[in-house]
VOGU-3710 file (C-alpha; in Angstrom, 3 decimals, decimal comma):
1> xxxxxxxxxx> -53,677/56,929/76,982  -56,090/55,469/74,490  -58,261/52,424/74,881  -56,942/50,520/77,908  -58,768/50,128/81,163  -58,117/48,216/84,329  -61,004/46,083/85,510  -62,109/47,582/88,846  -62,951/44,512/90,907  -64,831/46,517/93,529
11> xxxxxxxxxx> -67,011/48,540/91,186  -67,760/45,528/89,002  -68,106/42,827/91,633  -71,495/41,809/90,286  -70,075/41,158/86,844  -66,925/39,369/87,938  -68,528/35,946/88,553  -70,100/36,163/85,108  -66,745/36,944/83,468  -64,991/34,251/85,476
21> xxxxxxxxxx> -67,645/31,691/84,623  -67,413/32,659/80,964  -63,657/32,159/80,964  -63,897/28,792/82,699  -66,704/27,610/80,445  -64,644/28,477/77,381  -61,729/26,285/78,423  -63,581/23,310/76,930  -65,700/23,579/73,806  -68,149/21,087/72,352
31> xxxxxxxxxx> -66,525/19,213/69,454  -67,660/19,965/65,945  -69,266/17,150/64,023  -67,258/15,772/61,121  -70,539/15,427/59,239  -71,448/19,125/59,342  -72,752/20,184/55,930  -70,163/22,120/53,906  -71,859/25,502/54,135  -69,233/28,207/53,406
41> xxxxxxxxxx> -70,606/30,808/55,828  -71,010/28,325/58,691  -67,564/26,848/58,163  -65,990/30,301/57,829  -67,502/31,276/61,165  -65,965/28,153/62,666  -62,508/28,321/61,106  -61,930/32,076/61,121  -63,434/33,213/64,381  -60,853/35,208/66,308
51> xxxxxxxxxx> -58,510/33,108/68,426  -59,949/32,839/71,939  -56,556/32,450/73,622  -53,529/34,051/71,960  -50,844/33,932/74,630  -50,143/32,224/77,950  -47,381/33,119/80,407  -46,506/31,392/83,673  -45,294/33,428/86,670  -41,697/32,810/87,820
61> xxxxxxxxxx> -42,892/30,892/90,894  -45,491/28,929/88,882  -48,398/30,032/91,060  -50,297/31,885/88,307  -50,751/32,005/84,584  -51,708/35,115/82,626  -53,758/34,665/79,478  -54,505/36,914/76,496  -58,210/36,255/76,038  -60,715/37,396/73,408
71> xxxxxxxxxx> -64,493/37,413/73,707  -67,064/39,054/71,429  -64,408/41,101/69,659  -62,899/42,516/72,865  -59,513/41,527/74,251  -58,617/41,146/77,896  -55,983/39,779/80,242  -57,111/37,086/82,654  -54,946/35,856/85,536  -55,637/32,340/86,772
81> xxxxxxxxxx> -54,525/31,217/90,213  -53,370/27,636/89,646  -53,908/26,175/93,147  -57,536/27,329/93,259  -58,226/27,454/89,520  -59,882/30,870/89,960  -59,627/33,166/86,894  -59,583/36,947/87,416  -59,988/39,415/84,521  -57,724/42,400/85,185
91> xxxxxxxxxx> -57,508/44,311/81,872  -60,014/44,862/79,088  -59,620/46,783/75,839  -62,843/48,682/75,156  -61,611/49,881/71,757  -62,246/47,192/69,115  -59,441/48,683/66,973  -56,844/48,077/69,708  -55,206/44,756/70,396  -53,047/43,166/73,044
101> xxxxxxxxxx> -49,707/42,401/71,399  -48,004/40,422/74,178  -47,722/40,036/77,935  -45,002/38,822/80,292  -44,369/38,452/84,025  -41,495/40,542/85,387  -41,873/38,996/88,847  -44,433/36,859/90,665  -46,922/39,695/91,099  -46,412/42,156/88,232
111> xxxxxxxxxx> -47,167/41,919/84,531  -46,043/43,965/81,548  -48,127/44,081/78,381  -48,042/45,847/75,033  -51,045/47,359/73,268  -51,317/48,348/69,617  -53,781/51,075/68,633  -54,387/53,517/65,781  -52,949/57,010/65,906  -55,854/59,422/66,080
121> xxxxxxxxxx> -54,619/61,698/63,322  -58,021/62,691/62,000  -56,837/62,026/58,451  -58,110/59,516/55,914  -57,004/55,867/55,893  -54,542/54,331/56,170  -53,959/55,517/59,729  -50,544/54,785/61,246  -50,378/52,584/64,327  -48,543/52,921/67,597
131> xxxxxxxxxx> -47,689/50,669/70,521  -48,108/51,405/74,228  -46,404/49,766/77,229  -48,330/49,133/80,458  -47,833/47,339/83,765  -50,351/45,942/86,252  -50,331/43,710/89,300  -51,845/40,241/89,293  -54,781/41,386/91,431  -55,608/44,298/89,107
141> xxxxxxxxxx> -53,958/47,004/91,223  -50,925/49,123/90,359  -51,957/49,889/86,798  -49,352/52,151/85,110  -48,757/53,545/81,638  -45,001/53,173/81,852  -44,128/55,699/79,134  -46,307/58,448/80,556  -43,335/60,384/81,982  -40,571/59,316/79,614
151> xxxxxxxxxx> -40,204/62,844/78,230  -39,422/64,064/81,759  -36,918/61,281/82,438  -35,201/61,955/79,109  -35,117/65,719/79,750  -37,330/66,468/76,778  -39,693/69,386/76,808  -42,363/67,155/75,387  -42,485/63,955/73,445  -44,712/61,244/72,102
161> xxxxxxxxxx> -43,165/57,832/71,502  -44,757/55,885/68,668  -43,231/52,551/69,703  -43,047/51,995/73,457  -43,134/48,223/73,931  -39,827/47,135/72,376  -38,443/45,109/75,287  -34,839/44,036/74,732  -34,514/41,838/77,824  -36,654/40,970/80,860
171> xxxxxxxxxx> -33,629/40,778/83,210  -34,374/37,471/84,934  -32,127/38,401/87,870  -33,697/41,840/88,422  -37,430/41,622/89,207  -37,895/45,396/89,246  -36,486/46,377/85,844  -36,429/45,464/82,160  -34,399/46,789/79,231  -36,301/48,679/76,534
181> xxxxxxxxxx> -35,249/50,177/73,205  -36,518/53,754/72,911  -36,271/56,004/69,900  -36,526/59,630/70,975  -38,825/61,867/68,906  -36,861/63,209/65,945  -34,115/60,572/66,172  -33,636/57,817/63,607  -32,329/54,992/65,831  -33,127/53,742/69,340
191> xxxxxxxxxx> -30,977/53,585/72,433  -31,423/51,115/75,289  -32,719/52,095/78,726  -33,220/50,362/82,055  -36,922/50,717/82,862  -38,412/50,686/86,373  -41,562/48,540/86,053  -43,281/50,322/88,945  -42,627/54,000/88,187  -41,704/53,974/84,495
201> xxxxxxxxxx> -38,373/55,650/85,278  -35,664/55,363/82,622  -31,906/55,032/83,036  -29,707/55,120/79,890  -27,743/51,942/79,206  -26,658/52,013/75,548  -26,601/55,054/73,276  -28,098/54,862/69,805  -25,812/53,919/66,908  -26,312/54,837/63,267
211> xxxxxxxxxx> -27,857/51,969/61,362  -28,734/49,886/64,432  -32,476/49,310/64,744  -32,469/46,151/66,896  -30,503/45,506/70,087  -29,688/42,115/71,623  -28,877/41,317/75,280  -26,904/38,265/76,348  -27,860/35,649/78,955  -26,860/38,008/81,772
221> xxxxxxxxxx> -28,867/40,957/80,482  -25,916/42,861/78,989  -26,537/44,486/75,607  -23,696/43,145/73,469  -24,972/43,120/69,883  -27,008/45,242/67,527  -28,203/44,951/63,949  -29,962/47,143/61,429  -30,086/48,755/58,038  -28,912/52,109/56,697
231> xxxxxxxxxx> -28,175/53,419/53,188  -28,778/50,045/51,478  -26,403/48,320/53,902  -27,023/45,890/56,760  -24,835/46,278/59,825  -24,020/43,902/62,638  -22,098/45,225/65,648  -21,015/43,438/68,829  -18,752/43,688/71,879  -17,270/41,372/74,518
241> xxxxxxxxxx> -18,580/43,267/77,564  -20,357/46,424/78,679  -16,985/48,088/79,285  -15,800/48,131/75,667  -17,185/49,862/72,557  -19,090/48,110/69,798  -17,215/47,048/66,688  -18,688/46,212/63,297  -18,395/42,510/62,533  -20,439/42,377/59,301
251> xxxxxxxxxx> -21,674/44,756/56,615  -23,447/43,714/53,432  -26,092/44,728/50,923  -29,399/42,967/50,284  -28,021/41,121/47,262  -24,809/40,028/49,006  -24,326/36,894/51,097  -26,183/37,584/54,324  -24,775/37,216/57,823  -27,486/37,010/60,476
261> xxxxxxxxxx> -27,231/37,387/64,252  -28,802/34,358/65,942  -27,736/34,425/69,604  -25,035/34,439/72,262  -22,887/31,696/73,645  -22,208/31,615/77,379  -18,530/32,346/76,726  -18,357/36,152/76,232  -16,249/35,657/73,117  -18,823/33,493/71,341
271> xxxxxxxxxx> -21,709/34,587/69,139  -23,936/32,442/66,949  -24,309/33,688/63,385  -26,005/32,297/60,291  -24,399/32,452/56,870  -25,037/30,929/53,453  -22,844/27,979/52,598  -23,068/25,215/49,979  -25,920/25,692/47,542  -26,815/28,983/49,138
281> xxxxxxxxxx> -28,305/27,267/52,204  -27,894/29,111/55,494  -26,116/27,289/58,312  -25,367/28,104/61,966  -21,796/28,988/62,952  -19,887/30,096/65,996  -18,158/33,476/65,752  -15,168/34,373/67,917  -15,195/38,011/68,996  -11,570/38,002/70,113
291> xxxxxxxxxx> -10,171/36,773/66,791  -12,905/38,297/64,652  -13,280/35,049/62,703  -16,058/32,626/61,890  -15,559/29,406/63,833  -16,985/25,902/63,656  -20,220/25,093/61,914  -22,768/24,132/64,561  -25,457/22,767/62,244  -26,479/22,730/58,588
301> xxxxxxxxxx> -29,334/21,000/56,768  -29,007/19,546/53,289  -32,306/21,041/52,007  -33,408/23,911/54,257  -32,067/27,128/55,746  -31,262/27,089/59,462  -31,789/28,196/62,120  -35,248/29,429/62,992  -34,569/29,665/66,716  -32,094/28,522/69,377
311> xxxxxxxxxx> -32,939/26,749/72,638  -30,792/27,099/75,774  -30,523/25,790/79,312  -29,457/28,893/81,238  -28,955/26,922/84,455  -26,376/24,634/82,837  -25,210/27,410/80,476  -25,419/25,406/77,261  -27,062/25,599/73,859  -29,391/22,585/73,822
321> xxxxxxxxxx> -31,049/22,600/70,375  -31,229/24,323/67,007  -34,771/24,794/65,751  -35,556/25,227/62,074  -38,318/24,890/59,504  -37,981/21,825/57,276  -41,270/20,504/55,870  -42,535/21,451/59,318  -40,791/22,731/62,448  -37,974/20,476/63,665
331> xxxxxxxxxx> -35,070/20,465/66,117  -31,473/19,299/66,010  -30,440/18,447/69,570  -26,991/19,214/70,930  -27,748/18,010/74,461  -28,955/14,460/75,359  -30,774/15,623/78,503  -32,831/18,183/76,598  -33,594/15,619/73,906  -34,798/13,103/76,516
341> xxxxxxxxxx> -37,092/15,706/78,079  -38,522/16,644/74,698  -39,068/13,017/73,687  -41,060/12,393/76,861  -43,313/15,329/75,971  -43,623/14,238/72,337  -44,587/10,730/73,410  -47,548/12,182/75,304  -48,551/14,418/72,364  -47,386/12,404/69,333
351> xxxxxxxxxx> -49,467/14,102/66,628  -48,150/17,639/67,155  -45,022/19,757/67,276  -44,669/20,688/70,931  -42,850/23,793/72,035  -42,343/25,350/75,462  -43,614/28,931/75,222  -43,179/29,862/78,893  -41,624/28,234/81,948  -41,083/28,897/85,646
361> xxxxxxxxxx> -37,792/30,294/86,910  -36,603/26,868/88,081  -37,885/25,130/84,895  -40,006/22,734/86,958  -43,200/23,817/85,175  -43,701/24,827/81,549  -46,517/25,981/79,303  -46,507/23,962/76,086  -48,125/24,946/72,804  -49,001/21,860/70,749
371> xxxxxxxxxx> -49,941/22,178/67,094  -49,561/20,539/63,690  -51,319/20,288/60,359  -53,855/17,912/61,922  -53,940/19,398/65,450  -55,375/22,850/66,124  -53,192/24,808/68,618  -53,741/23,900/72,268  -51,985/24,857/75,515  -50,845/22,408/78,209
381> xxxxxxxxxx> -49,393/22,599/81,726  -46,268/20,404/81,817  -44,241/19,226/84,836  -41,359/17,177/83,372  -39,977/15,761/86,608  -43,434/14,680/87,775  -44,303/13,466/84,258  -47,525/15,457/84,516  -49,254/16,917/81,476  -52,537/18,798/81,920
391> xxxxxxxxxx> -54,680/20,273/79,147  -55,424/23,969/79,614  -57,382/25,179/76,574  -57,698/25,354/72,819  -56,625/28,484/70,981  -59,642/28,013/68,680  -62,369/26,316/70,749  -64,743/26,205/67,764  -62,373/23,719/66,094  -61,997/21,407/69,092
401> xxxxxxxxxx> -62,662/17,847/68,015  -62,918/18,616/64,306  -60,791/16,224/62,208  -58,258/18,078/60,069  -56,733/17,049/56,749  -53,056/16,193/56,367  -50,751/18,500/54,431  -48,582/16,390/52,135  -45,132/17,593/51,104  -44,926/17,336/47,312
411> xxxxxxxxxx> -42,870/18,821/44,494  -43,234/19,354/40,767  -41,071/20,610/37,897  -41,263/24,213/36,740  -41,091/25,070/33,042  -37,328/25,553/33,206  -36,760/22,368/35,202  -36,469/23,984/38,651  -38,031/21,855/41,367  -40,874/23,665/43,121
421> xxxxxxxxxx> -41,652/22,379/46,637  -45,289/22,585/47,685  -47,921/21,283/50,095  -51,057/19,437/49,021  -54,089/19,171/51,284  -56,879/16,826/50,211  -60,395/16,704/51,668  -60,988/14,047/54,285  -62,702/10,931/52,945  -62,434/12,240/49,376
431> xxxxxxxxxx> -61,333/9,915/46,556  -58,253/12,061/45,905  -58,887/12,479/42,205  -60,909/14,656/39,836  -61,507/17,189/42,633  -62,288/20,883/42,488  -59,007/22,563/43,446  -57,546/25,857/44,641  -53,983/27,012/44,056  -53,153/29,078/47,146
441> xxxxxxxxxx> -49,912/31,100/46,755  -48,478/32,672/49,911  -47,918/36,376/50,481  -44,608/38,148/50,883  -43,406/36,967/48,489  -40,207/36,612/50,554  -41,768/34,062/52,910  -42,853/30,440/52,613  -45,593/28,004/53,460  -44,765/25,229/55,886
451> xxxxxxxxxx> -46,563/22,115/57,067  -48,523/23,122/60,140  -51,888/24,393/61,287  -53,316/26,425/58,391  -56,882/27,623/58,673  -57,203/28,612/55,022  -56,092/25,242/53,688  -58,241/23,365/56,206  -61,288/25,508/55,471  -61,061/24,872/51,746
461> xxxxxxxxxx> -60,426/21,159/52,291  -63,473/20,973/54,569  -65,524/22,333/51,683  -64,245/19,603/49,366  -61,363/21,353/47,570  -57,873/20,042/46,981  -55,464/22,815/48,025  -51,983/23,324/46,556  -49,613/25,755/48,293  -46,487/26,191/46,152
471> xxxxxxxxxx> -43,239/27,621/47,492  -42,473/29,182/44,122  -39,089/30,721/43,267  -38,572/33,810/45,392  -39,742/31,958/48,515  -37,475/31,851/51,552  -36,211/28,819/53,456  -34,712/26,912/50,512  -31,458/28,802/50,141  -30,358/32,012/48,473
481> xxxxxxxxxx> -30,432/30,439/44,980  -34,165/29,711/45,185  -34,798/33,162/46,661  -32,769/35,059/44,060  -34,419/33,151/41,202  -37,530/35,203/41,970  -35,894/38,634/41,779  -37,740/40,880/39,295  -39,960/37,933/38,343  -43,365/39,176/39,507
491> xxxxxxxxxx> -45,856/38,014/36,895  -43,107/36,180/34,991  -41,241/33,047/36,132  -42,794/33,246/39,610  -46,209/33,183/37,974  -45,207/30,356/35,667  -44,353/28,276/38,745  -47,979/28,581/39,891  -49,303/27,642/36,474  -47,015/24,593/36,505
501> xxxxxxxxxx> -48,498/23,671/39,883  -52,006/23,854/38,469  -50,981/21,690/35,533  -49,336/19,178/37,877  -52,613/18,845/39,804  -54,406/18,033/36,557  -51,729/15,716/35,144  -51,594/13,650/38,336  -55,380/13,280/38,288  -55,947/15,152/41,544
511> xxxxxxxxxx> -57,869/18,043/39,983  -60,664/18,311/37,451  -59,195/20,687/34,805  -62,535/22,486/34,524  -62,672/23,292/38,260  -59,379/24,888/39,320  -59,301/28,376/40,847  -56,578/30,544/42,340  -56,788/32,594/45,541  -54,337/34,507/47,709
521> xxxxxxxxxx> -53,652/37,485/49,956  -51,123/40,295/49,460  -48,602/38,976/46,905  -50,744/35,853/46,708  -53,680/38,058/45,715  -51,552/39,676/43,027  -50,618/36,196/41,762  -54,289/35,210/41,718  -55,117/38,190/39,503  -52,162/37,484/37,222
531> xxxxxxxxxx> -53,256/33,867/36,955  -56,596/35,043/35,557  -54,806/37,472/33,219  -51,904/35,379/31,996  -53,546/31,941/31,832  -57,330/32,458/31,686  -57,742/29,000/30,176  -56,148/27,379/33,267  -58,104/29,015/36,104  -61,896/28,964/36,244
541> xxxxxxxxxx> -62,049/31,845/38,761  -59,955/33,819/41,229  -60,104/35,728/44,489  -57,663/38,346/45,763  -57,301/39,957/49,172  -55,156/43,086/49,627  -53,653/42,554/46,194  -51,244/45,038/44,555  -52,934/45,906/41,260  -50,448/48,525/40,052
551> xxxxxxxxxx> -46,772/47,716/40,683  -45,569/51,254/39,992  -48,103/52,647/42,467  -47,039/50,008/45,011  -43,359/50,939/44,739  -44,054/54,668/44,852  -46,263/54,302/47,931  -43,592/52,331/49,791  -40,714/54,605/48,799  -40,483/56,267/52,211
561> xxxxxxxxxx> -40,467/53,014/54,176  -37,382/51,505/55,798  -36,011/48,729/53,560  -38,036/50,075/50,595  -34,910/50,130/48,417  -34,983/46,324/48,575  -37,997/46,536/46,269  -35,689/47,309/43,347  -33,976/43,885/43,239  -37,132/42,124/44,399
571> xxxxxxxxxx> -39,726/43,764/42,135  -37,980/46,229/39,819  -37,148/49,883/39,282  -39,956/52,325/38,497  -37,635/53,963/35,931  -35,491/51,246/34,339  -38,119/48,497/34,560  -41,251/50,576/34,094  -42,424/48,847/30,918  -42,082/45,418/32,499
581> xxxxxxxxxx> -43,891/46,610/35,633  -46,777/47,880/33,510  -46,946/44,629/31,547  -47,202/42,662/34,779  -49,636/44,951/36,619  -53,221/43,621/36,842  -54,636/47,145/36,495  -53,097/47,461/33,024  -54,442/44,070/31,920  -58,047/44,061/33,102
591> xxxxxxxxxx> -59,295/43,325/29,591  -57,615/39,898/29,735  -59,608/38,703/32,765  -62,325/36,319/31,605  -63,273/34,323/34,704  -65,171/35,603/37,742  -63,100/37,407/40,368  -63,757/38,348/43,980  -61,880/41,295/45,517  -61,420/42,298/49,154
601> xxxxxxxxxx> -59,189/44,791/50,925  -58,540/46,403/54,299  -59,384/50,099/54,387  -56,508/50,812/56,790  -53,938/48,727/54,925  -50,632/50,553/55,326  -48,601/48,309/52,999  -50,869/47,890/49,996  -53,236/50,851/49,855  -56,917/50,091/49,383
611> xxxxxxxxxx> -56,783/52,251/46,237  -55,350/49,215/44,403  -58,598/47,295/44,816  -60,784/50,370/44,332  -59,138/51,166/40,992  -59,256/47,558/39,876  -62,950/47,265/40,713  -63,653/50,450/38,759  -61,679/49,177/35,765  -63,536/45,868/35,807
621> xxxxxxxxxx> -66,835/47,728/35,863  -65,759/49,857/32,902  -64,990/46,633/31,037  -68,559/45,558/31,678  -67,458/42,914/34,140  -69,063/42,119/37,487  -66,971/41,317/40,494  -67,747/40,542/44,092  -66,084/43,010/46,409  -65,740/43,568/50,140
631> xxxxxxxxxx> -63,956/46,422/51,875  -62,799/44,963/55,169  -62,336/47,888/57,629  -58,902/46,894/58,865  -55,455/46,477/57,437  -52,317/44,419/57,506  -48,668/44,830/58,312  -46,457/45,025/61,401  -49,466/46,309/63,329  -51,875/43,748/62,076
641> xxxxxxxxxx> -55,332/43,831/63,599  -58,084/46,004/62,226  -61,381/44,598/63,465  -64,821/45,536/62,292  -67,845/44,407/60,388  -67,461/43,810/56,701  -69,244/46,476/54,696  -72,459/44,732/53,785  -73,323/47,238/51,079  -70,353/46,053/49,049
651> xxxxxxxxxx> -70,976/42,344/49,541  -73,092/40,315/47,129  -76,693/39,817/48,306  -77,200/37,129/50,918  -73,503/36,805/51,695  -73,563/38,024/55,288  -76,280/37,190/57,749  -74,756/38,777/60,867  -71,927/40,994/62,055  -68,561/39,428/61,321
661> xxxxxxxxxx> -65,236/40,311/62,874  -61,760/40,408/61,422  -58,984/37,922/61,827  -56,544/39,164/64,524  -53,653/38,073/62,346  -54,682/40,760/59,906  -53,118/38,985/56,940  -56,260/37,689/55,325  -59,948/38,342/54,919  -62,395/37,860/57,747
671> xxxxxxxxxx> -64,960/35,079/57,804  -67,534/37,017/55,755  -65,019/37,740/53,021  -63,751/34,150/52,991  -67,286/32,806/52,720  -67,816/35,081/49,726  -64,605/33,918/48,120  -65,500/30,272/48,470  -69,002/30,790/47,137  -67,303/31,799/43,924
681> xxxxxxxxxx> -65,122/28,697/43,731  -66,882/26,133/41,502  -67,778/22,749/42,926  -69,752/21,827/39,788  -68,478/21,699/36,207  -69,226/24,750/34,058  -71,926/24,633/31,448  -70,872/27,128/28,770  -67,950/29,196/30,046  -64,493/27,736/30,542
//
């Protein structure tokens, strides 16, 4: 076991009131003044401080809530007794490189939680990560590392399991067990086991199948579907009951029309699948297992892919709503009762999208997470029948009370006439014209921006910048046609879409043409560098976090990863497309960069190695250029958090005045790095340089 400790309430009785008082005092934070001066470092500390509360779960009987809580860079689990209001810390992570991934009640007194931590290999970065699965009682007793004896239960001589916390189903009708997917050491695919939450004992339920990496249990806790990827082919298997074998119901390559598993109906013959229809937009369908045919279309949207999630009422055994991402998150209701309940909640919290993230077994009490582009995330206690809504706490207390700027859905034409959807955030109380501006492309690039709470956009807007977030070709959510238009277009048409966005800002009068910069993380960082290379006359400066600088090196590094063969249609082949990859690699075009650039990277980045930024910084220096640079000692990826102080020796003088900690999301620079980036974004017109 590495880096998890139970809080001993007897040995630490003197400290407990202090911890409890600290937790209670942090439930309400003093509001920030809207007139705070736009100091980058001060605002970065406010916007990018680690989330104080990252998860809330209610016990089945609604007596307690368990909270993932962060204080001074350390994470802990706090259980709050709702009748008395008394909070009790029961778990603390002493290792700042570890993080609590999730927690859940398995019954009224016992909690499961997952921890992510680095593998102590002794080798150089990037270090691989692993997950651990633990259980503890609500009073802090009964602490167990559940996988400690898995090798014995599985009749292995020895074994270390890199991923322990892959829970398939929490078995609502069995308070003593859950289903977990376990991949034995040396095996490629996981099987499913029934796990005793007290002893850690395992009982096999479903054997592993070639190509199946993810298992799905139905509403009764029976594993009846599996999906995965093998030899450039996606597989989807399913069965009607536990007594019959799995059959393959879909098989397709990355470039084919996708079929996605979305959920189960309550009839054992019914699955919910998503599939591309008209215009390449994904829609939700029923699938009949007995006939083996796609059935009725449940819901489709005219502009956006669906679904994002499904909502059920298990008591009434019905699908109640289809959730999806339009401009922001939305729902299509299939059940009037569920719609009425949601409308009552939305009437009480009209400025936010409100989603139940946890509820009691009888659904009489729910925990609601409320958030939107103008509302920082906050948790509420909701009793629908009593029409009672009680504020619990803000996820980011430092932002409580601070007015946030609206994200406007806009669009503009690309060079070839394609419509590029985007979001525009303007500073509060600004005239809306002739502003300094930042083009902020998202990472991925197979992802998208959506209207919602966005700390980067709000931070830049608070400093007086207009912020444009384009969903350029290659982005998801707008159908397979828009996605495929970005294949093999890194630095080409995808980049042109960003340039067109910059030009649109200028042509509409929003941006001062002399004061537009480009900034992004991951692919967005790559796009920022290519913006400086390809159109140096359009962008005054740029900043890149975790940016791929050499596309051939990126593809070679990721060659051993699952799904890495998808890089060929997405990015290109290191053999057939090598010349194009070199032409569109920032490292091979350093001499074309004219504006100032700020670089930052995570030293433990396991997707884009820090060598990309190190080599780029060296090349810039050889060109006689100066760049700001920060090596942030953490990485990105499926295991996201790498906390630590930014390396002050690599930061420009005066940039950091105190120890700064990383963003637990791990997908962007910490507050010190962000402050440095923004200090290089011009708020005043240039004098001599363009």
